Structure formats: C-alpha cells, structure tokens
C-alpha positions as CSV (number, residue, x, y, z in Angstrom):
1,M,-1.1,-3.3,-10.4
2,I,1.9,-5.5,-11.2
3,V,0.9,-8.6,-13.2
4,D,3.2,-11.6,-12.6
5,T,4.6,-13.9,-15.2
6,S,2.2,-16.7,-14.1
7,V,-0.7,-14.6,-15.4
8,W,1.0,-13.2,-18.5
9,V,1.8,-16.7,-19.7
10,N,-1.8,-17.8,-19.4
11,A,-3.1,-14.5,-21.0
12,L,-0.7,-14.6,-23.9
13,R,-1.8,-18.2,-24.6
14,G,-5.4,-17.1,-24.6
15,S,-6.3,-19.1,-21.6
16,D,-9.6,-18.4,-19.9
17,T,-8.8,-18.5,-16.2
18,P,-9.9,-16.4,-13.3
19,D,-6.6,-14.5,-13.2
20,T,-6.6,-13.8,-17.0
21,N,-10.2,-12.7,-16.8
22,L,-9.3,-10.3,-14.1
23,L,-6.4,-9.0,-16.2
24,R,-8.6,-8.5,-19.2
25,A,-11.3,-6.8,-17.2
26,A,-8.7,-4.4,-15.7
27,Q,-7.3,-3.6,-19.1
28,E,-10.8,-2.9,-20.5
29,V,-11.5,-0.3,-17.8
30,G,-8.1,1.3,-18.2
31,K,-6.6,0.2,-14.9
32,R,-2.9,0.7,-14.7
33,I,-1.1,-2.6,-15.4
34,A,2.6,-2.9,-15.2
35,I,5.5,-5.3,-14.8
36,V,8.9,-5.2,-13.2
37,P,12.1,-6.2,-15.0
38,M,12.2,-9.7,-13.6
39,I,8.7,-10.4,-15.0
40,Y,9.8,-9.0,-18.4
41,Q,12.8,-11.3,-18.4
42,E,10.7,-14.4,-17.3
43,V,8.1,-13.8,-20.0
44,L,10.7,-13.4,-22.8
45,Q,12.6,-16.5,-21.5
46,G,9.5,-18.5,-22.5
47,A,10.2,-18.0,-26.2
48,K,11.1,-21.1,-28.1
49,D,12.8,-19.4,-31.0
50,E,13.7,-15.9,-32.3
51,S,10.4,-15.2,-33.9
52,G,8.6,-16.2,-30.6
53,F,11.0,-13.9,-28.7
54,K,10.1,-11.0,-31.0
55,R,6.4,-11.7,-30.8
56,L,6.6,-11.7,-26.9
57,E,8.6,-8.6,-27.0
58,Q,6.0,-6.9,-29.2
59,Q,3.1,-8.1,-27.0
60,L,4.8,-6.6,-23.9
61,S,5.9,-3.4,-25.6
62,S,2.8,-1.5,-24.4
63,V,3.1,-2.7,-20.8
64,P,4.9,-0.2,-18.6
65,I,8.0,-1.5,-16.7
66,E,8.2,-0.1,-13.1
67,L,11.7,0.3,-11.6
68,V,12.5,0.4,-7.9
69,A,14.4,3.4,-6.5
70,D,17.2,1.3,-4.9
71,P,17.8,-2.2,-6.3
72,I,20.2,-3.1,-3.5
73,V,17.6,-2.3,-0.8
74,T,15.0,-4.3,-2.8
75,A,17.5,-7.2,-3.1
76,R,18.0,-7.2,0.7
77,L,14.2,-7.2,1.2
78,A,13.9,-10.1,-1.2
79,A,16.5,-12.1,0.8
80,S,14.7,-11.2,4.0
81,L,11.4,-12.4,2.5
82,Y,13.0,-15.7,1.5
83,L,14.3,-16.2,5.1
84,K,10.9,-15.3,6.6
85,V,9.2,-17.9,4.5
86,R,11.8,-20.5,5.3
87,Q,11.5,-19.8,9.0
88,S,7.8,-20.3,8.7
89,G,8.4,-23.9,7.6
90,E,7.7,-23.3,3.9
91,T,10.1,-22.9,1.0
92,V,9.8,-20.5,-1.9
93,R,10.4,-22.6,-5.0
94,K,11.6,-19.7,-7.2
95,P,13.7,-17.2,-5.2
96,Q,13.2,-14.6,-8.0
97,D,9.6,-14.5,-6.8
98,C,11.0,-12.9,-3.6
99,L,12.5,-10.2,-5.8
100,I,9.2,-9.6,-7.6
101,A,7.4,-9.4,-4.2
102,A,10.0,-7.0,-2.8
103,S,9.6,-4.8,-5.9
104,C,5.8,-4.7,-5.4
105,I,6.3,-3.8,-1.7
106,H,8.8,-1.0,-2.6
107,L,6.6,0.3,-5.4
108,D,3.5,0.0,-3.2
109,L,1.6,-1.8,-5.9
110,P,-0.6,-4.9,-5.6
111,L,0.3,-8.1,-7.3
112,L,-1.9,-10.2,-9.5
113,H,-0.6,-13.7,-9.7
114,N,-1.3,-17.4,-10.1
115,D,1.7,-18.8,-8.2
116,R,1.6,-20.3,-4.7
117,D,5.0,-18.8,-3.9
118,F,3.5,-15.4,-3.6
119,D,0.8,-16.7,-1.2
120,K,3.6,-18.1,1.0
121,I,5.3,-14.7,1.0
122,A,2.1,-12.8,1.7
123,A,1.4,-15.1,4.6
124,V,4.6,-13.8,6.4
125,E,4.7,-10.3,4.9
126,P,1.6,-8.1,5.3
127,L,3.1,-5.3,3.1
128,L,2.7,-7.6,0.1
129,H,-0.7,-6.8,-1.3
130,I,-2.2,-9.5,-3.4
131,V,-5.0,-8.8,-5.9
132,P,-7.9,-11.2,-4.9
133,V,-8.9,-13.5,-7.7
134,P,-12.4,-15.0,-7.6
135,P,-12.5,-18.8,-7.6
136,P,-13.2,-20.6,-10.9
C-alpha cells in the first residue's frame, strides 16, 4: 500500500484520525507500506528548518520507496488523469497528485490518503484503487 503525504503529515504529528489509525494498524500487522518519490519530497518539504528536515528524513528512512518502471509513461498517464478529471467538470488542486495516482496505478498498489483530489481521480479512473477508510 502506498501512503500519501496527507496521511504521513497527520501520522508524524501524532494525530488520531481514521487514516492514521488505519496506517498504524497496518504497520502493527506488518502490512507492506511504501511511498513514491513525490511523497518523499512532499513530506520533506514540510520541514521548517534543517533539524526538522533531518528528523523527517530519519522518520521516513524505514519506509520503502517504490519506483515506476518508466517515468515517462507514468508522467503521460498523470497528464491524462488530470485531463479526465477536468473533463468531468472537476479540477485537481495539486497536479502532483496525478503523478502519485499514476504511480500507484503502474505499481498496482492501493493508495491510503486523506486528500479529496484522489477521490476526484478515482471517480474517473477505476484502475486507481483507494484504501477504504472508516468514517470517524
């Protein structure tokens, strides 16, 4: 399972939310948790200073980073997803979420998130598998 930045931010802050509880439960039972490079970048960008950057880097050091086989094909799919969402009458607020979604599709891994952009993408792309999060 790929865990999005929106969940990591809450988890690293110690927030008790349905998505972070699901992440912790998955970790406790040894479920494979991973990220893609864009998520790694986004989490590290949240650092306010060098010590915070190093702390985040350390916290992510045990999380495997999955790489797509062909980044160009994935970038094309991401652009296509953005277009599909726009054609449906919605707009993806952060285009990098399309790249994360495309990576999940190419890796054939479900996505755990707390970001409505992914719901918009999943509504037009059935190959994006979203991990269901129980309501609060």
